[in-house]
GUSE-61132 format. One record per residue (C-alpha): residue number from 1; x, y, z. Coordinates in steps of 0.2 Angstrom, whole numbers. Layout:
# GUSE-61132
+-----+-------+-------+-------+
:   n :    c1 :    c2 :    c3 :
+-----+-------+-------+-------+
: NUM :     X :     Y :     Z :
...
+-----+-------+-------+-------+
# end
This chain:
# GUSE-61132
+-----+-------+-------+-------+
:   n :    c1 :    c2 :    c3 :
+-----+-------+-------+-------+
:   1 :   591 :  -106 :  1037 :
:   2 :   595 :  -119 :  1024 :
:   3 :   576 :  -125 :  1029 :
:   4 :   571 :  -107 :  1026 :
:   5 :   578 :  -107 :  1009 :
:   6 :   569 :  -123 :  1004 :
:   7 :   552 :  -116 :  1009 :
:   8 :   557 :  -100 :   999 :
:   9 :   561 :  -111 :   982 :
:  10 :   543 :  -121 :   986 :
:  11 :   534 :  -106 :   989 :
:  12 :   542 :   -98 :   972 :
:  13 :   537 :  -114 :   962 :
:  14 :   519 :  -114 :   968 :
:  15 :   518 :   -96 :   965 :
:  16 :   525 :   -99 :   948 :
:  17 :   512 :  -111 :   945 :
:  18 :   497 :  -102 :   951 :
:  19 :   500 :   -85 :   944 :
:  20 :   493 :   -78 :   929 :
:  21 :   474 :   -74 :   920 :
:  22 :   471 :   -93 :   921 :
:  23 :   477 :   -97 :   937 :
:  24 :   488 :  -111 :   930 :
:  25 :   498 :  -103 :   917 :
:  26 :   512 :   -93 :   924 :
:  27 :   519 :   -76 :   916 :
:  28 :   535 :   -79 :   915 :
:  29 :   546 :   -71 :   901 :
:  30 :   559 :   -79 :   891 :
:  31 :   554 :   -99 :   895 :
:  32 :   551 :  -111 :   882 :
:  33 :   535 :  -119 :   879 :
:  34 :   537 :  -134 :   885 :
:  35 :   543 :  -126 :   900 :
:  36 :   527 :  -119 :   904 :
:  37 :   514 :  -129 :   914 :
:  38 :   500 :  -135 :   905 :
:  39 :   482 :  -142 :   911 :
:  40 :   473 :  -160 :   909 :
:  41 :   456 :  -160 :   914 :
:  42 :   443 :  -174 :   917 :
:  43 :   430 :  -179 :   907 :
:  44 :   418 :  -169 :   918 :
:  45 :   426 :  -155 :   922 :
:  46 :   429 :  -159 :   941 :
:  47 :   448 :  -162 :   941 :
:  48 :   462 :  -151 :   933 :
:  49 :   480 :  -158 :   934 :
:  50 :   493 :  -143 :   932 :
:  51 :   511 :  -148 :   924 :
:  52 :   524 :  -144 :   914 :
:  53 :   531 :  -155 :   903 :
:  54 :   543 :  -169 :   906 :
:  55 :   558 :  -171 :   893 :
:  56 :   554 :  -185 :   879 :
:  57 :   535 :  -187 :   888 :
:  58 :   524 :  -172 :   880 :
:  59 :   510 :  -178 :   895 :
:  60 :   523 :  -178 :   910 :
:  61 :   516 :  -182 :   925 :
:  62 :   499 :  -173 :   920 :
:  63 :   489 :  -190 :   911 :
:  64 :   494 :  -202 :   926 :
:  65 :   489 :  -191 :   938 :
:  66 :   473 :  -188 :   932 :
:  67 :   471 :  -205 :   928 :
:  68 :   474 :  -210 :   947 :
:  69 :   461 :  -195 :   952 :
:  70 :   447 :  -199 :   939 :
:  71 :   448 :  -218 :   943 :
:  72 :   447 :  -217 :   963 :
:  73 :   433 :  -205 :   961 :
:  74 :   424 :  -218 :   949 :
:  75 :   425 :  -230 :   961 :
:  76 :   419 :  -219 :   977 :
:  77 :   403 :  -213 :   966 :
:  78 :   400 :  -232 :   959 :
:  79 :   402 :  -237 :   978 :
:  80 :   390 :  -224 :   986 :
:  81 :   379 :  -221 :   972 :
:  82 :   385 :  -202 :   970 :
:  83 :   385 :  -191 :   954 :
:  84 :   394 :  -174 :   956 :
:  85 :   382 :  -159 :   954 :
:  86 :   390 :  -151 :   937 :
:  87 :   399 :  -132 :   939 :
:  88 :   409 :  -124 :   927 :
:  89 :   423 :  -122 :   940 :
:  90 :   435 :  -137 :   943 :
:  91 :   432 :  -143 :   962 :
:  92 :   449 :  -151 :   964 :
:  93 :   465 :  -144 :   956 :
:  94 :   482 :  -153 :   957 :
:  95 :   498 :  -145 :   953 :
:  96 :   513 :  -156 :   948 :
:  97 :   529 :  -146 :   953 :
:  98 :   545 :  -152 :   944 :
:  99 :   550 :  -163 :   957 :
: 100 :   569 :  -155 :   963 :
: 101 :   565 :  -158 :   980 :
: 102 :   566 :  -171 :   992 :
: 103 :   550 :  -164 :   999 :
: 104 :   535 :  -178 :   997 :
: 105 :   524 :  -170 :  1006 :
: 106 :   505 :  -169 :   998 :
: 107 :   501 :  -149 :  1003 :
: 108 :   483 :  -146 :  1002 :
: 109 :   474 :  -128 :  1002 :
: 110 :   455 :  -126 :  1002 :
: 111 :   445 :  -109 :   996 :
: 112 :   430 :  -103 :   987 :
: 113 :   432 :   -95 :   970 :
: 114 :   413 :   -88 :   962 :
: 115 :   406 :   -96 :   978 :
: 116 :   413 :  -112 :   971 :
: 117 :   423 :  -122 :   984 :
: 118 :   439 :  -128 :   978 :
: 119 :   453 :  -139 :   984 :
: 120 :   470 :  -136 :   979 :
: 121 :   484 :  -150 :   980 :
: 122 :   502 :  -147 :   978 :
: 123 :   515 :  -162 :   974 :
: 124 :   533 :  -155 :   975 :
: 125 :   540 :  -172 :   969 :
: 126 :   526 :  -180 :   962 :
: 127 :   535 :  -195 :   958 :
: 128 :   538 :  -200 :   976 :
: 129 :   522 :  -193 :   985 :
: 130 :   512 :  -202 :   996 :
: 131 :   499 :  -210 :   985 :
: 132 :   490 :  -217 :  1000 :
: 133 :   488 :  -198 :  1007 :
: 134 :   485 :  -192 :   989 :
: 135 :   469 :  -203 :   986 :
: 136 :   462 :  -198 :  1004 :
: 137 :   464 :  -181 :   999 :
: 138 :   456 :  -184 :   982 :
: 139 :   441 :  -192 :   990 :
: 140 :   441 :  -179 :  1004 :
: 141 :   442 :  -164 :   991 :
: 142 :   426 :  -175 :   981 :
: 143 :   416 :  -178 :   997 :
: 144 :   418 :  -159 :  1001 :
: 145 :   413 :  -152 :   984 :
: 146 :   398 :  -164 :   983 :
: 147 :   391 :  -157 :  1000 :
: 148 :   395 :  -139 :   996 :
: 149 :   387 :  -139 :   978 :
: 150 :   371 :  -148 :   985 :
: 151 :   367 :  -136 :   996 :
: 152 :   355 :  -123 :   992 :
: 153 :   361 :  -105 :   989 :
: 154 :   362 :   -97 :  1006 :
: 155 :   366 :  -112 :  1018 :
: 156 :   381 :  -116 :  1025 :
: 157 :   383 :  -134 :  1025 :
: 158 :   390 :  -146 :  1039 :
: 159 :   407 :  -152 :  1037 :
: 160 :   411 :  -171 :  1035 :
: 161 :   424 :  -179 :  1047 :
: 162 :   438 :  -183 :  1040 :
: 163 :   435 :  -201 :  1048 :
: 164 :   421 :  -203 :  1038 :
: 165 :   433 :  -201 :  1022 :
: 166 :   444 :  -214 :  1027 :
: 167 :   431 :  -225 :  1031 :
: 168 :   422 :  -222 :  1015 :
: 169 :   438 :  -227 :  1005 :
: 170 :   440 :  -242 :  1016 :
: 171 :   422 :  -248 :  1014 :
: 172 :   423 :  -246 :   995 :
: 173 :   436 :  -260 :   992 :
: 174 :   428 :  -276 :   995 :
: 175 :   445 :  -285 :  1003 :
: 176 :   450 :  -270 :  1013 :
: 177 :   430 :  -270 :  1020 :
: 178 :   431 :  -289 :  1025 :
: 179 :   448 :  -286 :  1033 :
: 180 :   441 :  -272 :  1043 :
: 181 :   426 :  -285 :  1048 :
: 182 :   438 :  -298 :  1054 :
: 183 :   448 :  -285 :  1065 :
: 184 :   432 :  -278 :  1074 :
: 185 :   426 :  -296 :  1077 :
: 186 :   442 :  -299 :  1086 :
: 187 :   440 :  -284 :  1097 :
: 188 :   422 :  -288 :  1098 :
: 189 :   424 :  -307 :  1104 :
: 190 :   437 :  -301 :  1117 :
: 191 :   427 :  -286 :  1124 :
: 192 :   438 :  -274 :  1118 :
: 193 :   426 :  -266 :  1105 :
: 194 :   421 :  -246 :  1113 :
: 195 :   401 :  -243 :  1113 :
: 196 :   395 :  -242 :  1097 :
: 197 :   388 :  -225 :  1101 :
: 198 :   406 :  -219 :  1106 :
: 199 :   412 :  -228 :  1087 :
: 200 :   399 :  -216 :  1077 :
: 201 :   403 :  -199 :  1089 :
: 202 :   422 :  -200 :  1093 :
: 203 :   431 :  -208 :  1080 :
: 204 :   448 :  -201 :  1073 :
: 205 :   457 :  -204 :  1057 :
: 206 :   468 :  -218 :  1062 :
: 207 :   485 :  -227 :  1056 :
: 208 :   488 :  -246 :  1056 :
: 209 :   475 :  -259 :  1062 :
: 210 :   465 :  -244 :  1071 :
: 211 :   461 :  -239 :  1052 :
: 212 :   448 :  -254 :  1051 :
: 213 :   437 :  -245 :  1065 :
: 214 :   431 :  -230 :  1053 :
: 215 :   429 :  -242 :  1039 :
: 216 :   418 :  -255 :  1049 :
: 217 :   407 :  -239 :  1054 :
: 218 :   405 :  -233 :  1036 :
: 219 :   404 :  -252 :  1032 :
: 220 :   389 :  -253 :  1041 :
: 221 :   383 :  -237 :  1034 :
: 222 :   385 :  -242 :  1016 :
: 223 :   377 :  -258 :  1020 :
: 224 :   362 :  -247 :  1026 :
: 225 :   362 :  -236 :  1011 :
: 226 :   364 :  -220 :  1022 :
: 227 :   380 :  -212 :  1014 :
: 228 :   372 :  -201 :  1003 :
: 229 :   358 :  -197 :  1016 :
: 230 :   371 :  -194 :  1027 :
: 231 :   380 :  -180 :  1015 :
: 232 :   364 :  -172 :  1011 :
: 233 :   360 :  -172 :  1029 :
: 234 :   376 :  -160 :  1030 :
: 235 :   371 :  -150 :  1012 :
: 236 :   355 :  -145 :  1023 :
: 237 :   365 :  -136 :  1035 :
: 238 :   366 :  -149 :  1047 :
: 239 :   379 :  -150 :  1059 :
: 240 :   389 :  -167 :  1060 :
: 241 :   379 :  -178 :  1073 :
: 242 :   386 :  -195 :  1079 :
: 243 :   369 :  -197 :  1089 :
: 244 :   358 :  -196 :  1073 :
: 245 :   370 :  -208 :  1064 :
: 246 :   368 :  -221 :  1078 :
: 247 :   350 :  -219 :  1076 :
: 248 :   349 :  -222 :  1059 :
: 249 :   359 :  -237 :  1062 :
: 250 :   350 :  -247 :  1073 :
: 251 :   333 :  -240 :  1072 :
: 252 :   336 :  -236 :  1091 :
: 253 :   336 :  -221 :  1101 :
: 254 :   342 :  -227 :  1117 :
: 255 :   362 :  -229 :  1118 :
: 256 :   359 :  -246 :  1126 :
: 257 :   349 :  -252 :  1112 :
: 258 :   360 :  -247 :  1100 :
: 259 :   374 :  -256 :  1109 :
: 260 :   363 :  -273 :  1108 :
: 261 :   356 :  -270 :  1091 :
: 262 :   376 :  -266 :  1085 :
: 263 :   381 :  -285 :  1096 :
: 264 :   367 :  -293 :  1087 :
: 265 :   373 :  -289 :  1068 :
: 266 :   391 :  -294 :  1075 :
: 267 :   386 :  -311 :  1081 :
: 268 :   377 :  -313 :  1064 :
: 269 :   394 :  -307 :  1055 :
: 270 :   404 :  -319 :  1064 :
: 271 :   394 :  -334 :  1058 :
: 272 :   395 :  -327 :  1040 :
: 273 :   407 :  -332 :  1025 :
: 274 :   416 :  -315 :  1022 :
: 275 :   428 :  -322 :  1008 :
: 276 :   422 :  -338 :  1001 :
: 277 :   435 :  -351 :   999 :
: 278 :   447 :  -344 :  1010 :
: 279 :   449 :  -348 :  1029 :
: 280 :   454 :  -331 :  1038 :
: 281 :   465 :  -329 :  1054 :
: 282 :   447 :  -323 :  1062 :
: 283 :   438 :  -340 :  1052 :
: 284 :   451 :  -353 :  1059 :
: 285 :   452 :  -347 :  1079 :
: 286 :   432 :  -346 :  1078 :
: 287 :   433 :  -364 :  1073 :
: 288 :   445 :  -370 :  1086 :
: 289 :   434 :  -360 :  1100 :
: 290 :   420 :  -371 :  1095 :
: 291 :   429 :  -387 :  1099 :
: 292 :   420 :  -393 :  1115 :
: 293 :   404 :  -402 :  1119 :
: 294 :   389 :  -392 :  1129 :
: 295 :   374 :  -402 :  1136 :
: 296 :   358 :  -400 :  1128 :
: 297 :   348 :  -392 :  1142 :
: 298 :   355 :  -380 :  1156 :
: 299 :   348 :  -391 :  1169 :
: 300 :   359 :  -404 :  1163 :
: 301 :   380 :  -405 :  1166 :
: 302 :   392 :  -413 :  1156 :
: 303 :   411 :  -416 :  1158 :
: 304 :   422 :  -414 :  1174 :
: 305 :   417 :  -396 :  1177 :
: 306 :   399 :  -398 :  1172 :
: 307 :   396 :  -384 :  1160 :
: 308 :   406 :  -391 :  1147 :
: 309 :   421 :  -405 :  1141 :
: 310 :   434 :  -405 :  1128 :
: 311 :   435 :  -418 :  1115 :
: 312 :   449 :  -427 :  1123 :
: 313 :   438 :  -427 :  1139 :
: 314 :   423 :  -435 :  1128 :
: 315 :   433 :  -450 :  1125 :
: 316 :   433 :  -456 :  1141 :
: 317 :   416 :  -451 :  1145 :
: 318 :   408 :  -458 :  1130 :
: 319 :   404 :  -476 :  1136 :
: 320 :   395 :  -470 :  1151 :
: 321 :   388 :  -453 :  1151 :
: 322 :   373 :  -452 :  1138 :
: 323 :   372 :  -432 :  1138 :
: 324 :   390 :  -433 :  1132 :
: 325 :   385 :  -445 :  1118 :
: 326 :   369 :  -432 :  1114 :
: 327 :   381 :  -418 :  1113 :
: 328 :   393 :  -425 :  1101 :
: 329 :   379 :  -429 :  1090 :
: 330 :   372 :  -411 :  1091 :
: 331 :   390 :  -404 :  1087 :
: 332 :   392 :  -415 :  1072 :
: 333 :   377 :  -410 :  1064 :
: 334 :   383 :  -392 :  1067 :
: 335 :   400 :  -395 :  1060 :
: 336 :   397 :  -393 :  1042 :
: 337 :   391 :  -374 :  1045 :
: 338 :   406 :  -368 :  1055 :
: 339 :   418 :  -374 :  1039 :
: 340 :   406 :  -370 :  1023 :
: 341 :   413 :  -360 :  1010 :
: 342 :   429 :  -356 :  1021 :
: 343 :   444 :  -365 :  1010 :
: 344 :   445 :  -385 :  1007 :
: 345 :   459 :  -385 :  1022 :
: 346 :   446 :  -380 :  1035 :
: 347 :   432 :  -391 :  1027 :
: 348 :   443 :  -404 :  1029 :
: 349 :   449 :  -403 :  1047 :
: 350 :   429 :  -399 :  1049 :
: 351 :   425 :  -415 :  1041 :
: 352 :   437 :  -424 :  1053 :
: 353 :   429 :  -417 :  1068 :
: 354 :   413 :  -422 :  1061 :
: 355 :   418 :  -443 :  1059 :
: 356 :   427 :  -442 :  1077 :
: 357 :   408 :  -434 :  1084 :
: 358 :   400 :  -447 :  1076 :
: 359 :   411 :  -460 :  1082 :
: 360 :   409 :  -453 :  1102 :
: 361 :   389 :  -453 :  1099 :
: 362 :   389 :  -471 :  1092 :
: 363 :   401 :  -476 :  1108 :
: 364 :   415 :  -482 :  1098 :
: 365 :   430 :  -489 :  1108 :
: 366 :   443 :  -475 :  1116 :
: 367 :   456 :  -483 :  1105 :
: 368 :   447 :  -479 :  1089 :
: 369 :   441 :  -462 :  1095 :
: 370 :   460 :  -457 :  1099 :
: 371 :   465 :  -460 :  1084 :
: 372 :   451 :  -450 :  1075 :
: 373 :   455 :  -435 :  1087 :
: 374 :   473 :  -435 :  1082 :
: 375 :   469 :  -436 :  1064 :
: 376 :   457 :  -422 :  1065 :
: 377 :   470 :  -412 :  1077 :
: 378 :   484 :  -415 :  1062 :
: 379 :   473 :  -405 :  1049 :
: 380 :   469 :  -391 :  1062 :
: 381 :   487 :  -389 :  1067 :
: 382 :   495 :  -383 :  1053 :
: 383 :   479 :  -369 :  1050 :
: 384 :   480 :  -363 :  1068 :
: 385 :   499 :  -360 :  1067 :
: 386 :   500 :  -344 :  1057 :
: 387 :   484 :  -338 :  1067 :
: 388 :   495 :  -339 :  1083 :
+-----+-------+-------+-------+
# end
């Protein structure tokens, strides 16, 4: 019963905000002007924030909420080269209530007014609302409105899936986008990444680390400059089609070929410097996985197992096995490529291993080789500890 009374109170507040001739000024008698909701509108007219004054602060919640919304929309527009088609009516109306409640939800309703798609958002307690959820709803309102306003008269546009909205926000932020790529590389390197066509068709809005999957796919869309084209296709009346997206991203129609193209892209990303000057967990683990020697040709063997040998095994074999020494020389040439641009500590470790490998190639004494390897391992160990 108490919950029902709270709901009635919330509905009464919402009704007061949306009532009146302008849908923004409630027709409530005997209230002071400062108690009545007022409006702040963005420069382009797309966003409107409705809230009463806060004692001692004439703008109340209106200005910070408007700034938050417009800043997020500017970043979205810049990232995907979008511009909202102009209409007289706003496309997003945010109602900030008085905060006299423990309700921290972000309540969303959509409707059409004069054939214009409008999203209304209510914040019962603006000072404690979930800002990430609000950011998501602002982006979703913008992208839905962009599709709707771009559609020709009489066309019913397709609907953009929510995971694309989440992915668009993540891919627009450089650091988040890099983190998403690293997470996906980790899945891919351990054979846990879903089939690529399924990534384009079957994703959902995710929380935690799994949110990297929508971010990665939309990052791929952004790289190929396909985001606006995707919205325009929906505006033309086409329904969402993950198969179409996979074809556009990879240039292939066969699902197996699409997955192959995705694998090739991930292989390139695994060698790329995603965050210059900083070694990520992925960078350190990938570097450590390369600390083995392999024969130069497939018809040769190396080490006790034949297929490869560790650096420690190379010490005992370098004096008698020329294939080990040749492999060490090749690995020494490759070593700078593994660490360049990935932070001073990893560069120092890479240089130490390079010196060790050159010593192996020259056939130096086992004692000297062990000392050089211990020095290199000591530089790498602190970097590996946080990655485990």
